[in-house]
C-alpha positions in Angstrom: 0.0 0.0 0.0 1.3 3.5 -0.9 0.4 6.2 1.6 0.8 9.2 -0.8 1.6 9.5 -4.4 2.1 12.9 -6.0 2.7 13.3 -9.8 4.0 16.7 -10.6 3.5 17.7 -14.3 4.8 20.4 -16.6 2.7 20.7 -19.7 4.1 22.8 -22.6 1.7 24.2 -25.2 2.8 23.0 -28.7 0.0 24.9 -30.3 -2.4 27.7 -29.2 -4.6 26.7 -26.2 -8.2 27.8 -26.4 -9.7 26.7 -23.0 -12.6 29.2 -22.7 -14.7 30.6 -19.9 -17.3 32.5 -22.0 -17.7 35.2 -24.6 -17.6 39.0 -24.8 -19.7 40.0 -27.8 -18.5 37.7 -30.6 -15.1 37.0 -29.0 -14.3 33.9 -27.0 -12.6 34.7 -23.7 -9.8 32.5 -22.3 -10.4 30.8 -18.9 -8.8 32.9 -16.0 -8.7 33.0 -12.2 -8.0 35.8 -9.8 -4.4 35.8 -8.4 -3.0 38.3 -5.8 0.4 39.5 -7.0 2.3 42.4 -5.6 -0.8 43.6 -3.7 -2.8 43.7 -7.0 -5.4 41.2 -8.1 -4.5 39.9 -11.6 -6.6 37.7 -13.9 -4.3 34.9 -14.9 -5.0 32.1 -17.5 -5.7 28.7 -16.0 -6.6 25.2 -17.1 -9.5 23.8 -15.0 -8.9 20.7 -13.0 -12.1 19.4 -14.4 -10.8 19.6 -17.9 -7.5 17.9 -16.9 -9.3 15.2 -15.0 -11.7 14.4 -17.8 -9.5 14.7 -20.9 -6.3 13.3 -19.6 -7.5 10.6 -17.2 -11.2 9.6 -17.4 -11.9 9.8 -21.1 -8.6 8.2 -22.3 -8.8 5.6 -19.6 -12.4 4.7 -20.5 -11.5 4.4 -24.2 -8.7 2.0 -23.3 -11.0 -0.1 -21.1 -13.6 -0.3 -23.9 -10.9 -1.4 -26.4 -9.3 -4.0 -24.0 -12.8 -5.5 -23.1 -14.0 -5.5 -26.8 -17.0 -3.3 -25.9 -17.1 -1.1 -29.0 -20.7 -0.6 -30.0 -22.0 -2.7 -27.1 -22.5 -0.3 -24.2 -25.9 1.1 -23.1 -26.2 4.7 -22.2 -25.8 4.1 -18.4 -22.6 2.1 -18.9 -21.2 4.7 -21.2 -22.0 7.5 -18.8 -20.4 5.6 -15.9 -17.2 5.1 -17.8 -16.9 8.5 -19.5 -18.7 10.8 -17.0 -18.8 9.0 -13.7 -22.4 8.0 -13.9 -25.6 9.6 -12.6 -28.1 8.9 -9.8 -31.2 7.7 -11.5 -32.9 5.8 -8.6 -34.0 7.3 -5.3 -34.5 4.2 -3.3 -31.2 2.7 -2.0 -30.5 -1.0 -2.4 -27.7 -3.3 -1.0 -24.6 -2.4 -3.1 -21.8 -3.8 -0.9 -21.0 -6.8 -3.2 -21.1 -4.6 -6.3 -18.8 -2.0 -4.8 -16.4 -4.8 -3.6 -16.3 -6.2 -7.1 -15.7 -2.8 -8.6 -12.8 -2.1 -6.2 -11.2 -5.4 -7.3 -11.9 -5.3 -11.0 -11.6 -1.6 -12.0 -8.5 0.3 -10.5 -9.3 3.3 -12.8 -12.8 3.7 -11.3 -11.5 3.0 -7.8 -9.2 6.0 -8.5 -11.8 8.3 -10.0 -14.9 7.3 -8.2 -18.4 7.2 -9.8 -22.1 6.8 -9.3 -24.1 3.7 -9.4 -27.8 4.2 -10.2 -28.6 4.8 -6.5 -25.3 5.5 -4.7 -22.2 7.8 -5.2 -18.8 6.1 -4.5 -15.9 8.4 -3.9 -12.5 8.1 -5.5 -8.9 8.6 -4.3 -7.7 11.0 -6.9 -7.2 14.8 -6.4 -6.5 16.8 -9.6 -4.9 20.2 -9.5 -5.6 23.1 -11.8 -3.2 23.8 -14.7 -1.3 26.8 -13.3 0.4 29.0 -15.9 4.2 29.3 -15.2 4.5 33.1 -15.1 5.6 35.8 -12.7 2.2 36.1 -11.0 2.2 32.3 -10.1 5.9 31.8 -9.4 5.6 31.9 -5.6 2.6 29.6 -5.5 4.1 27.0 -7.8 7.4 26.9 -5.9 5.5 26.0 -2.7 3.9 23.0 -4.4 7.0 21.6 -6.1 9.4 19.1 -4.6 12.9 20.5 -3.8 14.6 18.9 -6.9 12.0 20.2 -9.4 12.9 23.6 -10.8 10.8 25.9 -12.9 12.2 27.0 -16.3 13.1 30.6 -15.4 13.3 31.6 -19.1 9.5 31.4 -19.2 8.8 33.6 -16.1 7.1 36.6 -17.8 4.0 38.5 -17.0 0.8 36.4 -17.7 -0.4 38.9 -20.3 2.7 38.1 -22.4 1.2 34.6 -23.0 -2.2 35.8 -24.3 -2.8 36.1 -28.1 -5.8 36.6 -30.4 -7.0 34.4 -33.2 -9.5 34.9 -36.0 -10.9 32.5 -38.5 -13.4 32.5 -41.3 -16.0 29.8 -41.9 -16.4 29.8 -45.7 -19.5 29.8 -47.9 -19.7 27.3 -50.8 -21.5 30.0 -52.8 -18.3 32.1 -52.9 -16.3 29.4 -54.6 -15.0 30.3 -58.0 -16.6 27.1 -59.3 -19.8 27.5 -57.4 -21.9 27.5 -60.6 -20.5 24.0 -61.5 -21.3 22.6 -58.1 -24.5 24.2 -56.8 -27.8 24.1 -58.7 -28.8 27.6 -57.7 -26.5 30.3 -56.4 -27.9 33.2 -54.4 -25.4 36.0 -54.6 -27.5 38.2 -52.3 -27.2 35.8 -49.4 -23.9 35.0 -47.7 -23.0 32.3 -45.1 -19.5 33.6 -44.5 -18.9 33.8 -40.7 -15.9 35.3 -38.9 -15.2 34.0 -35.4 -12.4 35.1 -33.1 -11.1 34.8 -29.5 -8.2 34.7 -27.1 -5.7 31.9 -26.9 -2.6 31.0 -24.8 0.5 31.1 -27.0 2.6 28.2 -28.1 5.5 27.7 -25.7 3.5 28.6 -22.5 3.9 26.0 -19.7 1.4 24.9 -17.1 2.1 23.2 -13.8 -0.4 20.7 -12.5 -0.4 17.7 -10.2 -2.2 14.5 -9.3 -2.4 13.4 -5.7 -3.5 10.0 -4.5 -3.7 8.6 -0.9 -3.7 5.0 0.4 -3.6 3.4 -3.0 -2.1 0.4 -4.7 0.4 0.3 -7.6 -2.4 -0.8 -9.9 -4.1 2.6 -9.4 -0.9 4.5 -10.2 -0.6 2.3 -13.3 -4.2 3.1 -14.3 -3.4 6.8 -14.1 -0.1 6.6 -16.0 -1.8 4.4 -18.6 -4.5 7.1 -19.1 -1.8 9.7 -19.6 -0.1 7.4 -22.1 -3.3 6.8 -24.0 -4.1 10.5 -23.9 -0.7 11.3 -25.4 -1.2 8.7 -28.2 -4.6 10.2 -29.0 -3.1 13.6 -29.7 -2.6 15.1 -26.2 -5.1 17.9 -26.6 -7.0 20.0 -24.1 -9.6 22.7 -24.5 -11.4 23.5 -27.7 -10.6 23.7 -31.4 -8.4 20.7 -31.7 -10.0 20.2 -35.1 -8.0 23.2 -36.4 -4.8 22.6 -34.6 -5.3 24.1 -31.1 -4.8 22.5 -27.7 -1.7 20.3 -28.2 0.3 19.7 -25.1 3.6 17.9 -24.3 3.6 16.7 -20.7 6.6 15.8 -18.5 6.0 14.4 -15.0 7.8 13.4 -11.8 6.5 10.7 -9.5 6.9 11.5 -5.8 6.0 8.6 -3.5 5.6 8.1 0.3 5.4 4.4 0.7 6.1 1.7 3.3 8.9 0.1 1.3 11.8 2.1 -0.1 12.0 0.3 -3.5 11.8 2.6 -6.6 9.1 2.0 -9.1 9.2 1.8 -12.9 6.4 3.7 -14.6 6.5 1.4 -17.6 6.2 -1.6 -15.4 3.2 -0.1 -13.6 1.5 0.5 -16.9 2.1 -3.0 -18.1 0.9 -4.5 -14.9 -2.3 -2.5 -15.1 -2.8 -3.6 -18.7 -2.2 -7.2 -17.7 -4.8 -6.9 -15.0 -7.4 -5.5 -17.5 -6.7 -8.3 -19.9 -6.9 -11.0 -17.2 -10.1 -9.6 -15.7 -11.9 -8.4 -18.9 -14.6 -11.1 -18.9 -15.5 -10.2 -15.2 -15.3 -6.5 -16.0 -17.9 -6.9 -18.8 -20.1 -9.1 -16.6 -19.9 -6.5 -13.8 -20.9 -3.6 -16.1 -23.9 -5.5 -17.6 -25.1 -6.8 -14.2 -24.7 -3.4 -12.5 -26.2 -1.3 -15.4 -28.6 -3.6 -17.2 -30.4 -2.2 -20.2 -33.6 -0.5 -19.2 -36.8 -2.0 -20.6 -38.8 0.4 -22.8 -42.2 1.2 -21.6 -45.0 0.6 -24.1 -47.7 3.1 -24.9 -50.9 2.7 -22.9 
């Protein structure tokens, strides 16, 4: 049993990051949080912990489980919601779930880590996910308090947060404006245009975010589940935020594993990933059985 595991991450933007918090007029506004710096409150860009948790860990981990258990195209909506979104409470009357919970804890280290909701009971997880804190002058003191002693910030990137903000503007085209429109479209209406300009703020390529994952009283299988999710996320494109379809959101993440455990032996991240994958392969039939017995397909009610 491992008492505490902290995974410290630095994620570098390899393309503009468009993680938004809303709009001002027609312009999308980058997600920010209030930071007290030099006795002044500044609005500093941030990646939400919710986005990091979902995109990097839950979604990529769920897709891997589905592939390992050969469940493509076979899940009902409750099963899909449980794997991808943590599930929802859909029944008000509690039932005896102890055996189901015990099976889940043994079969699904990823869900044991993240937590989730059965149809009538919420089950907590062991993972705490930190926000993506921009490495800038305004956040320097905060980040240094969170880092281990042998983990140094890249001082060449310590500029004011506003230096990392840029603007983008794109145009969504109109087929009627093509030079060969008359050869493609039966009827061209030159008085009507579907051209649309959209714009917003982005975080520039080269910006770095610090974030962390914290787990308490866990097994090596759970660490392996998290590292495997990060690996699968990286394979799938390693994006976060919006507009990945046009080249935004690409990150490159480096991490350091910091353990407090009962035995002093070092751990090998690749070995942890392989052990987790071996567990999923060996237990896949029982995992499928658990999902379909816990979330059976609901019968459709006929019309009166």
